[in-house]
Residue frames as qw, qx, qy, qz and C-alpha x, y, z in Angstrom:
[[0.077, 0.233, 0.969, -0.009, 11.63, 12.20, 6.49],
 [0.394, -0.132, -0.258, -0.872, 8.15, 12.79, 5.11],
 [0.190, 0.200, 0.888, -0.367, 5.08, 11.61, 7.02],
 [0.315, -0.218, -0.566, -0.730, 1.91, 11.04, 5.01],
 [0.220, 0.169, 0.713, -0.644, -1.18, 11.47, 7.19],
 [0.319, -0.098, -0.650, -0.682, -4.49, 10.18, 5.80],
 [0.513, 0.077, 0.546, -0.657, -8.10, 9.82, 6.96],
 [0.029, 0.043, 0.926, 0.374, -9.43, 6.69, 5.21],
 [0.552, 0.115, 0.040, -0.825, -12.98, 6.55, 3.86],
 [0.824, 0.106, -0.299, -0.470, -15.35, 3.58, 3.78],
 [0.691, 0.121, -0.686, 0.195, -13.29, 1.25, 6.00],
 [0.696, -0.618, -0.356, 0.081, -12.96, 0.37, 9.69],
 [0.607, -0.135, -0.160, 0.766, -9.60, 2.08, 10.18],
 [0.072, -0.925, -0.329, 0.178, -9.73, 5.72, 11.32],
 [0.029, 0.947, -0.279, -0.157, -6.27, 7.14, 10.61],
 [0.923, 0.158, 0.087, 0.341, -3.15, 6.16, 8.67],
 [0.079, -0.922, 0.331, 0.186, 0.40, 7.51, 8.84],
 [0.921, 0.237, 0.082, 0.297, 3.22, 6.43, 6.55],
 [0.298, -0.820, 0.317, 0.372, 6.83, 7.53, 7.04],
 [0.821, 0.499, 0.121, 0.248, 8.86, 7.77, 3.82],
 [0.295, -0.826, 0.334, 0.347, 12.56, 8.57, 3.68],
 [0.094, -0.500, 0.706, 0.493, 14.78, 8.61, 0.59],
 [0.577, 0.222, -0.491, -0.614, 11.93, 7.14, -1.49],
 [0.459, -0.024, -0.887, 0.042, 11.41, 4.12, 0.80],
 [0.638, -0.593, -0.200, -0.448, 8.65, 3.37, 3.31],
 [0.199, 0.403, -0.716, 0.535, 10.15, 3.30, 6.81],
 [0.072, 0.165, 0.829, -0.529, 7.05, 2.80, 9.00],
 [0.364, -0.355, -0.531, -0.678, 3.26, 2.47, 8.75],
 [0.059, 0.131, 0.735, -0.663, 0.84, 3.20, 11.60],
 [0.357, -0.325, -0.584, -0.653, -2.90, 2.53, 11.37],
 [0.267, -0.022, 0.612, -0.744, -5.58, 3.27, 13.99],
 [0.724, 0.216, 0.289, -0.588, -8.62, 1.00, 14.03],
 [0.680, 0.406, -0.511, -0.334, -9.39, -1.85, 11.66],
 [0.985, -0.124, -0.120, -0.013, -8.30, -5.49, 11.92],
 [0.337, -0.854, 0.391, 0.061, -5.19, -5.14, 14.05],
 [0.730, -0.243, 0.586, 0.255, -3.39, -8.36, 13.09],
 [0.666, 0.551, 0.410, 0.293, -3.98, -7.97, 9.37],
 [0.188, 0.969, -0.016, 0.161, -2.95, -4.33, 9.37],
 [0.487, -0.728, 0.454, 0.165, 0.21, -5.06, 11.39],
 [0.759, 0.044, 0.565, 0.319, 1.11, -7.66, 8.77],
 [0.493, 0.780, 0.271, 0.274, 0.47, -5.26, 5.88],
 [0.123, -0.974, 0.188, -0.012, 2.48, -2.52, 7.61],
 [0.643, -0.498, 0.526, 0.250, 5.40, -4.90, 8.14],
 [0.725, 0.312, 0.511, 0.341, 5.37, -5.99, 4.49],
 [0.328, 0.913, 0.169, 0.174, 5.40, -2.38, 3.25],
 [0.371, -0.847, 0.297, 0.238, 8.56, -1.37, 5.14],
 [0.488, -0.342, 0.626, 0.502, 11.44, -1.22, 2.66],
 [0.454, 0.504, 0.661, 0.321, 9.17, -0.87, -0.37],
 [0.083, 0.044, 0.175, 0.980, 8.84, 2.23, -2.54],
 [0.372, 0.356, 0.438, -0.737, 5.53, 4.08, -2.19],
 [0.506, 0.374, -0.403, -0.665, 4.85, 3.60, -5.92],
 [0.366, 0.114, -0.915, -0.123, 5.27, -0.17, -5.76],
 [0.067, 0.199, 0.821, -0.531, 3.21, -0.45, -2.58],
 [0.445, 0.386, 0.168, -0.790, 0.37, 1.61, -4.10],
 [0.485, 0.302, -0.632, -0.523, 0.47, -0.45, -7.31],
 [0.256, 0.019, -0.963, 0.077, 0.15, -3.71, -5.37],
 [0.041, 0.308, 0.765, -0.564, -2.67, -2.58, -3.05],
 [0.326, 0.242, -0.064, -0.911, -4.83, -0.34, -5.24],
 [0.595, 0.055, -0.501, -0.626, -8.21, -1.82, -6.14],
 [0.276, -0.075, -0.933, 0.217, -8.40, -4.44, -3.38],
 [0.507, -0.433, -0.185, -0.722, -11.96, -4.64, -2.02],
 [0.063, -0.062, 0.856, -0.509, -13.23, -5.73, 1.40],
 [0.299, 0.454, 0.794, -0.272, -16.54, -7.51, 0.84],
 [0.304, 0.706, 0.558, 0.312, -19.00, -5.28, -0.95],
 [0.257, -0.779, -0.146, 0.553, -17.43, -2.01, 0.29],
 [0.552, 0.802, 0.105, 0.202, -15.69, -1.17, -2.99],
 [0.174, 0.786, -0.465, 0.369, -12.52, -0.36, -1.04],
 [0.874, -0.305, -0.321, 0.203, -10.37, -1.82, 1.74],
 [0.470, -0.824, 0.147, 0.282, -7.66, -0.74, 4.16],
 [0.627, -0.134, 0.455, 0.618, -4.95, -1.72, 1.61],
 [0.330, 0.652, 0.471, 0.494, -6.79, 0.24, -1.09],
 [0.194, -0.969, -0.145, -0.056, -7.03, 3.25, 1.24],
 [0.607, -0.565, 0.282, 0.483, -3.30, 2.96, 1.97],
 [0.546, 0.259, 0.491, 0.627, -2.72, 3.09, -1.79],
 [0.078, 0.882, 0.333, 0.325, -4.82, 6.28, -1.98],
 [0.454, -0.862, 0.047, 0.222, -2.78, 7.75, 0.89],
 [0.643, -0.278, 0.407, 0.586, 0.49, 6.93, -0.84],
 [0.422, 0.491, 0.493, 0.581, -0.62, 8.25, -4.22],
 [0.089, -0.939, -0.263, -0.202, -1.91, 11.46, -2.63],
 [0.531, -0.798, 0.129, 0.253, 1.27, 11.94, -0.64],
 [0.752, 0.024, 0.333, 0.568, 3.73, 11.49, -3.49]]
């Protein structure tokens, strides 16, 4: 199993970890941010390929920040592949 560890930038969350095994996301853990929303996102990503997850989340903005927790997860996945 590979664990991708990522320090997000420009968002409320402080740390992200994504477990990937055999090309499929197994678990997502996020510290900080909007707990309920991030639990929902993490649950939806389990069973998805990292490429598909990154494609779906990349470019999502949170207000005027120019990024979001989903966008930062996409950066983590793309950097960890």
